[in-house]
C-alpha positions in Angstrom: 0.0 -1.3 -40.7 1.2 0.8 -39.0 -0.6 2.1 -35.3 -2.2 5.0 -34.7 0.3 6.7 -31.7 -1.6 7.6 -28.8 -3.0 11.1 -28.7 -1.3 13.5 -25.9 -4.6 12.6 -24.0 -4.0 9.3 -24.2 -0.5 9.4 -23.1 -1.2 11.5 -20.0 -4.6 9.1 -18.9 -2.0 6.5 -19.1 0.9 8.5 -17.5 -1.2 9.1 -14.7 -2.8 5.3 -14.7 0.3 4.6 -14.3 1.8 5.8 -11.8 -1.4 5.5 -9.6 -2.8 9.8 -9.9 -5.7 11.3 -10.2 -4.6 14.8 -11.1 -0.9 16.5 -12.2 -1.0 20.3 -11.7 0.9 22.1 -13.8 2.0 25.2 -14.9 5.6 26.1 -16.7 4.6 27.3 -20.0 5.8 24.5 -21.9 3.9 21.6 -19.8 1.1 23.8 -19.9 1.7 23.6 -24.1 2.4 19.3 -23.4 0.2 19.1 -21.0 -3.6 21.3 -23.1 -1.9 22.9 -26.3 -2.5 25.9 -24.4 0.8 28.9 -24.2 0.7 31.7 -22.3 0.9 35.2 -22.1 2.3 36.0 -18.9 3.5 32.3 -17.3 0.9 33.0 -14.7 -1.4 30.4 -15.7 -2.1 26.2 -14.1 -3.3 23.8 -15.2 -4.7 20.7 -13.6 -5.2 17.7 -15.4 -7.5 14.8 -14.0 -7.2 11.0 -15.6 -11.1 10.7 -15.6 -12.8 13.8 -16.0 -11.9 17.5 -17.7 -8.7 20.0 -17.9 -9.5 22.4 -15.8 -7.3 26.0 -17.1 -6.3 29.2 -14.7 -6.0 32.6 -16.4 -4.9 35.6 -14.3 -8.2 37.8 -14.9 -5.6 39.7 -17.9 -4.6 36.3 -19.4 -5.4 37.0 -23.6 -8.7 34.5 -24.7 -8.3 34.3 -28.2 -6.4 32.0 -28.3 -7.6 29.1 -25.1 -8.1 25.8 -27.5 -11.6 24.0 -27.1 -11.4 21.3 -24.1 -10.7 23.1 -21.2 -12.8 24.1 -18.2 -11.3 28.1 -17.5 -11.7 29.4 -14.5 -10.2 33.2 -13.6 -8.1 33.8 -10.8 -7.8 37.7 -10.1 -3.7 38.2 -10.7 -3.1 42.0 -12.4 -6.9 43.2 -10.3 -5.1 46.2 -8.0 -7.8 45.7 -5.5 -6.5 42.0 -5.0 -2.9 42.3 -3.5 -1.5 38.2 -3.0 -3.4 36.4 -5.8 -1.7 33.3 -4.7 -4.1 32.2 -2.4 -6.5 33.0 -4.2 -5.5 31.1 -7.0 -4.5 27.9 -4.4 -7.7 27.9 -2.7 -9.0 27.2 -5.7 -7.0 24.6 -6.4 -8.0 22.9 -3.6 -11.6 23.2 -3.8 -11.2 21.2 -7.4 -9.8 18.4 -5.3 -12.2 18.2 -3.3 -14.3 18.1 -5.8 -12.9 15.5 -7.6 -11.2 13.3 -4.6 -8.3 13.9 -5.6 -6.7 13.8 -2.0 -2.3 14.7 -1.9 -1.4 11.6 -2.2 -3.0 11.3 -5.8 -1.9 14.8 -6.8 1.5 14.6 -8.6 3.6 18.0 -9.6 6.6 19.3 -10.6 9.2 21.2 -8.2 11.6 21.4 -9.1 13.0 24.9 -10.7 14.0 22.9 -13.9 14.8 25.0 -17.7 11.7 26.4 -18.7 10.5 27.1 -22.1 9.4 31.4 -21.9 5.6 32.5 -22.1 4.1 34.8 -24.7 5.5 38.3 -22.6 8.8 37.1 -23.1 10.5 40.3 -21.4 10.5 38.4 -18.5 8.9 34.9 -16.8 6.7 35.0 -13.3 8.7 34.0 -10.7 6.2 31.5 -8.8 6.1 33.2 -4.8 8.2 30.5 -2.4 4.9 30.9 0.0 2.9 30.2 -3.3 4.8 26.5 -3.9 4.5 25.6 -0.6 1.0 26.1 -0.5 0.6 23.9 -3.7 2.7 21.1 -2.4 1.3 20.8 0.8 -2.3 20.3 -1.5 0.1 16.9 -4.0 2.1 14.2 -3.2 6.0 14.6 -1.7 8.5 14.3 -4.1 8.9 11.5 -6.2 12.8 11.2 -8.8 11.6 8.9 -11.0 7.9 9.8 -10.6 9.5 13.6 -12.7 11.5 11.0 -14.7 8.4 9.8 -15.9 7.1 12.8 -16.4 10.0 14.3 -18.1 9.5 11.0 -20.7 5.9 13.0 -22.3 8.2 15.2 -24.1 9.7 12.9 -25.6 7.7 11.5 -28.3 5.5 14.6 -30.4 1.9 13.7 -31.8 0.7 14.0 -35.0 -0.8 18.0 -34.2 2.1 18.6 -31.7 4.4 18.2 -35.0 2.1 19.8 -37.4 2.7 22.9 -35.0 7.0 21.8 -35.2 7.0 21.6 -38.4 5.3 25.0 -38.9 7.5 26.2 -36.8 10.5 25.2 -38.6 8.7 26.4 -41.9 8.9 30.2 -40.3 12.7 29.1 -39.3 13.3 29.2 -42.4 11.8 32.3 -43.5 14.6 33.7 -41.4 17.6 32.0 -42.7 16.5 33.3 -46.4 17.0 36.4 -44.6 19.8 34.9 -43.8 20.8 33.9 -46.7 20.5 36.8 -48.3 21.9 40.0 -46.4 25.3 37.3 -45.6 27.7 39.8 -47.7 30.7 42.1 -47.2 30.1 44.9 -45.0 27.2 44.7 -43.2 27.2 44.0 -39.4 26.3 40.9 -37.7 23.7 42.3 -35.5 21.9 44.0 -38.4 21.8 40.1 -40.0 20.5 39.5 -36.7 18.1 42.4 -36.0 16.9 41.0 -40.1 16.2 37.6 -39.4 13.9 38.7 -36.2 12.3 41.3 -37.7 11.5 38.3 -40.6 9.9 36.1 -38.8 7.8 38.6 -36.8 5.7 40.3 -39.7 4.5 36.6 -39.6 1.3 37.1 -36.7 -0.9 37.1 -38.4 -0.9 34.8 -41.8 -1.7 31.0 -40.8 -3.7 31.3 -37.7 -0.5 31.9 -35.4 -0.3 34.9 -32.9 2.7 33.9 -31.8 6.1 34.0 -33.7 9.4 35.1 -32.1 12.6 34.7 -33.4 16.0 35.0 -31.5 19.4 35.2 -34.4 22.5 34.4 -32.8 25.4 35.6 -36.3 28.7 35.4 -35.7 31.4 35.6 -38.9 35.2 35.6 -39.2 37.6 35.0 -35.3 33.9 35.4 -34.1 33.0 31.9 -36.0 35.6 29.9 -34.0 33.5 30.3 -31.0 30.7 29.1 -32.1 30.3 25.9 -30.1 30.2 28.3 -27.2 29.4 31.5 -27.7 26.6 32.4 -29.6 26.2 36.5 -29.4 25.8 39.4 -33.2 28.2 42.0 -32.1 28.9 45.1 -33.9 31.6 42.9 -36.2 31.1 43.6 -40.3 31.3 40.4 -42.2 34.5 40.5 -44.4 36.0 39.1 -47.4 36.6 35.1 -47.2 34.9 35.4 -43.6 32.3 32.3 -43.0 29.4 32.8 -40.5 27.2 31.1 -38.7 23.7 32.1 -37.6 21.9 30.0 -34.5 18.3 30.4 -34.6 16.2 30.0 -32.7 11.7 30.2 -33.1 9.1 29.7 -31.5 5.8 29.9 -33.3 2.5 29.5 -31.1 4.0 28.5 -28.5 6.1 25.6 -30.2 9.5 25.9 -31.0 12.2 25.0 -33.9 15.8 25.3 -32.9 18.0 25.6 -36.7 21.3 26.4 -37.1 23.3 27.3 -40.8 26.4 28.4 -41.6 27.6 30.8 -45.5 30.3 31.7 -46.7 31.0 35.1 -47.6 33.0 35.9 -51.3 36.2 33.4 -51.4 37.7 31.4 -48.5 40.7 30.6 -48.4 41.7 26.8 -48.7 41.7 25.6 -45.4 38.2 27.9 -44.1 36.7 25.8 -46.8 37.5 22.9 -45.7 35.9 23.6 -42.4 33.2 24.3 -44.0 32.7 21.2 -46.0 33.4 18.5 -43.2 31.1 20.1 -40.6 28.0 20.0 -43.8 29.8 16.4 -44.4 29.6 15.3 -40.9 26.1 16.6 -40.5 24.5 15.1 -44.0 26.1 11.8 -42.4 25.0 11.5 -39.1 21.2 12.4 -40.5 21.1 9.8 -42.9 21.6 7.5 -40.4 18.4 8.1 -38.5 16.1 6.1 -37.9 13.9 3.3 -35.3 16.3 1.8 -33.2 19.3 3.6 -34.4 21.4 4.2 -31.2 22.1 8.1 -29.9 25.6 7.5 -29.6 25.7 6.0 -32.8 24.4 8.7 -34.4 27.0 10.7 -32.9 29.3 8.6 -33.7 27.8 9.1 -37.7 28.8 12.4 -37.5 32.6 12.3 -35.0 33.7 9.8 -37.1 33.5 11.1 -39.5 35.7 15.4 -38.9 38.2 12.4 -36.7 38.8 11.3 -40.3 40.1 14.6 -41.8 42.2 15.3 -38.5 39.6 17.3 -36.8 38.1 15.7 -34.5 39.7 18.5 -31.6 37.6 20.8 -33.1 34.5 19.7 -33.0 33.7 20.2 -28.4 30.6 19.8 -27.8 27.0 17.1 -28.6 25.2 16.1 -32.1 21.6 17.4 -31.1 19.2 17.1 -28.9 15.0 16.8 -28.4 13.2 19.9 -29.3 9.6 21.2 -29.4 8.2 21.7 -26.3 11.1 24.4 -25.2 14.5 25.3 -27.0 15.8 22.9 -26.0 12.9 19.5 -24.5 14.3 17.1 -21.8 15.6 13.5 -22.6 19.0 12.5 -24.1 21.4 14.3 -25.7 23.3 13.2 -29.1 26.6 11.9 -27.6 29.3 9.6 -27.7 27.9 6.5 -25.1 24.2 7.2 -25.3 23.2 4.0 -25.8 19.3 5.3 -25.9 17.4 4.6 -29.2 15.6 6.8 -30.7 11.6 6.0 -31.7 9.2 7.1 -33.7 8.1 10.8 -32.6 10.4 12.1 -31.7 12.0 15.0 -33.0 16.5 15.8 -33.0 18.6 18.3 -33.7 21.6 16.7 -35.1 24.1 20.1 -35.3 28.2 19.0 -35.5 30.7 21.6 -35.8 34.2 22.7 -36.9 35.2 25.5 -34.8 39.4 26.0 -35.6 40.4 29.7 -33.9 44.4 29.1 -35.6 42.1 29.6 -39.4 40.0 32.5 -37.6 37.2 30.4 -38.6 33.8 27.4 -37.4 30.8 26.3 -38.8 28.3 24.0 -38.2 24.5 23.2 -39.4 21.9 22.1 -37.0 18.3 20.8 -38.7 15.3 19.6 -36.5 15.3 16.3 -37.7 11.5 13.6 -37.0 12.3 9.5 -36.1 9.6 8.4 -38.5 8.3 4.5 -38.8 10.0 3.7 -41.7 13.4 6.2 -41.3 13.7 10.2 -40.6 12.2 13.8 -41.8 14.0 17.2 -42.0 11.5 19.3 -40.6 13.8 22.7 -42.0 16.3 22.3 -44.8 17.9 25.6 -45.9 20.7 24.7 -48.0 23.3 27.9 -48.5 26.2 28.0 -51.1 29.9 27.9 -50.0 29.1 32.2 -51.8 26.9 34.3 -49.9 
């Protein structure tokens, strides 16, 4: 009988105990989501996780409260208050006060001080920058940076809980709605940007259904010769699709803070034989890699399943990127990549993209298929699968 996977709270407590810490401070949107299930609006919230006490969430005065989960002690600070010109010292003092009450000394308090990649908050137009003085003041309350500790914290992202998997599955289901719109609109005469706009609109309209309070999509559509550059450059242009084109959509979707990352390729009208082969090879390579996903297999072995298929058709030089990455709390979660020679093993609870592609400038065509795949105890589950036919 398979043992129940540890809850997120158990994972956090285990991390703190292993690191000899009494508390951890976090403020990045993806860290807050992973540690507490809370996805901030402004991106100016801060969380203290304790080893043996209820987490404390500090929120701006003007932060919406309708989606703050239970199990958090919420404290407000005057970010957004016109009477307070600098709310950060107020926040630092409040954090220091709570740490003092918990008898959490500086050397037993952790924090990730790096400026690494982060997810956007609900207010996706900008991520609130952390003032340098604020970072220094917080650092004075915590232990010195420790690379091994920070790596152990990043490891918390890798294995999702059943609740988190359900949330990622919902993000994929919403992305499916957008992908269906993509296939319906991938027709001769329609501009790339028009298709992207229709996809993003369909995803936005999911707000208010099935408990969705936030739903955003970022659709990048490339057709014909633009698709041949899809391996390194994704931007929707005003180009109108033409008969015989391949058209690729790279679609990021964020639903209630959880992310999906999917790619599909469609054919417009009747592509020539060489273009059809590009599409077929990419599709076969992706299926081969997906079929190989299971616990204990190395990331390098999964990469080889896709890469060898492409190489066997003489197209090895046209697959120019890795085969996948972790996904869920961010568009690209921390963790190992699925690329040649990577020895890290797949484990149950991991959610990975599988996304080989073939891009041939001489043919003016490129193709990529990408799914989000959950590693299960006995194999895998594809969290999103909409298959487009060769005809759009």
